[in-house]
N, C-alpha and C positions, 0 to 999 in steps of 0.2 A: 820779643818774637824770635824764635830760633831760625837758623838758616834754612831748615826744611820748610818751616811755615812760610817764610818769605818767598821761597822758590815756588811753593804751591799757589800763593796769592798772585805772584807774577804770572804764572802759567794761566790762571783763570782770567786775569786781565787780558793777556794776549789772545786767549780763546774768544772772549766776548768781543774784543776789538776786531779780530778777524771776521767773526760772524757778522758784526755790524757793517763792516766794510763790504762784505759780500752781499748783504741784504741791500745796502745802499746802491751798489753797482747794478744789482738786479732791477731795483726800482727805477733807476735812471735809464737803464736799457729799455724797460717796458714803456717808460714815458716817451723815449725817442721813437720807438716803434709806433706808439699811439699817435704821436704828432705826424709821423710820416704817413700813416694810414689816413689820418684826417685830411692832410693836404691832398693826397691822391683822390679821396672822396670828393673834396671840394672842386678839384680840377675836373673830375668826371661830371659833376653836377653842372659846372659852368659850360662844359662842352655840350652837354645834353641841351641846356638852355639855348645855346647858340644854334643848335641843330633844329630847334622847333619850327622856325619859319620855313626852312627848306623841306622839313618833314611834312608840314601841312600842305605846301604847294604840290608835293609829290603824291598826296593821298589820292586814292581812287575817287572819281567823281561819279555822277549818275551813270548807272549801268542798266542792263536789261531788266533787272529785278527791282528798280527803283521808281517805276512809273506810278505805283500805288503807294500812297503815304502810309507808313506803318506806325508813325508816332505823331503826337499832337505838336504842331509847330507854333511858335509865337504869332501874335497878331500880325496880319499883313504879309504872311509868307506866300511866296510864289508857289505854283504847282511844283510838286516834288522834284522832277528832273531839273527844272530851271533853278529851283532853290538850291539844290546840291551843287550845281555848276557855279552859282553866284556866291554862295556862302564861303567866307574865308576863315571860319572858326575863330573869329577875333574876340568873341565873348562880350562885345560892347552892349549887345541887347540884354545879356545876362546881368551885367553891372547896372544897366538902366532900370531894371524892374524893381520897383519899390517894395514888392511883396516877396521877392526871392522865389518867384514861381517859375523861373526859367533856369535850366541847368544844362550841362553838357551831356550828350548821350554817351553811354558807356560802350565798351568793346563788345558787349553781348549783342549789339545791334548790327555789327558788321563794320568793316573798314570804311565803307562809303558813307556811313552815318555817324560813326564814332566822332565825338567832340563837337558835333553840330548842336545848335540849341534846340531843346525840346521841352515839353511840359507834361506834367502828370496831374491834370486838373482834379482828379479824385482825391489826390493827396494834398495838393496846394492849388486851390482854384485861382483862376485869373480874376483880378480885381476890376477888369474892364475900365481901366484908367481913362479919364476924359481926354487927356492929351496923348495917349498911347505912346509913352516914352521909349518903349523897346523898339518899336518900328522906326521911330524918328532917329534912333541912334545908329541904325544899320548904315554902314558907309558904302555898301556894294549894291544895294537894291534887292538883296535876297528877301528883305522885309520891306514892303512898300508902305511909306508913310500914309496913315489913315486920317481922314478928316475929323473923325470923332469915334467914341466908343461904340456908337450905333453901327459902325461898319465892321466891327470885329466879328470874325467867323472862324472859330477854332475847330468846330466839329459839331457833332450831334449827340445828344444824350440818348442812349439806348437802354430801355428797360427790359430786364429778363424776368418775365412774370413768375416763373417757377421759383425764383429766389426772393421775391418780394415777401415781406412779413405778412402782408395782407392775405396772401394765398396760403399762409402757413399757420393760420389761427391767431395771429396777433395784429391788432389794429395799429397802423402807423401812417403818419402824414409828415414825417420829418423833412422830406424833400420838397413838399409843396410850399412851405412858408419862407423858404430861403431863396427862391429863384428871383433874380433881379429883373427878369424880362417878362413883362406882362403877357399873360396868355401862353407862355411857353410850356407850362406843365400844369396838369390838372388831374384830379382824381377820376378814374374811369370805373368800369364795372368791378365790383368787389373791392373798391378802394385802390386798385392797382393804378399807379400814375400813367398818364398818357402824355406824350410829348408832341408839340406842334413843331414840325421841322422848319416851318417858315419863321418861327419866332425864337427858336433855340439858338444860342450862340456857342454852345459847348463850353461855357465858362467853368463847369464842373462843380458848382456849389451844391447841386442836388446830389451828385455822386459822393461828394465829400461828406455830406450829412446823412447819407443812407446808413441806417442802423443794421442792415442785414449783413451777415457774414457767411459766405463771400458776398460782396456788395451786389445789389440787384441792379445797379445802374453803372454803366461805363460810358466813356466818351469815345465815339468813333471819329477819327481824324477827318478833317475836311480836305478835299482836293480842289476846293473852289478857287477860281481866279479872284485875287483881291480887287476891291474897287480901284479905279484909276485915281491917282492923286488929283486933288482939286486943281482946276485950271488947265488940265491937259486936253480936255475936249473928248476924251475917250469914253466909250460906253462901259457899263458894268456888266460883267458876265454873271448870270445867275448861278448860285451854288449847284454843283453837280454832286449830289449825294447818292 
């Protein structure tokens, strides 16, 4: 190999060596920036987690617009203003529900209701657990422990006749066979279901199985006072629907 060829080969080696060194430095710099950003993100997440308890304590509680319940609450819930005052947003009732039928309210419900436990029985009905574990798990009394599933009162099934398939030329009894409460729902004129307010618990099974779209049955939340815990000697207030 002549001197010119050796010079050219050496120049190419130097070029590639320099390019590799620059690429390596760029990659290392990017890795350092990524590690720095990850550490900052972790610090921010930890700080946010530490702020949660203070944030919850500072949240607005019951206000002028909260006297009427706008969402279905878990079994044993106090009337809405007292429930909002007592609930600490701890999610213990959510974790206790074996059917995952309880979840936290989103921001669309407003600051006073956000993160409190609620239910959507038409999407995930209440299983009417015999031991009512969600109410038993509440540490603040926002949910009153109930003696049995018979004391559960979530709300009332409301039938919108104009949406029922029986009024639209299609025979349907999907809601009738799934109700766990004897006498709570039965076929009325033209096959449209009729609900007995004294027997309905608002569990949501009828609404969940409704075949109409939009659904012809929805659950109106109850503002009833829950029964007093066994052994307190207090009376039971009748549901105020």
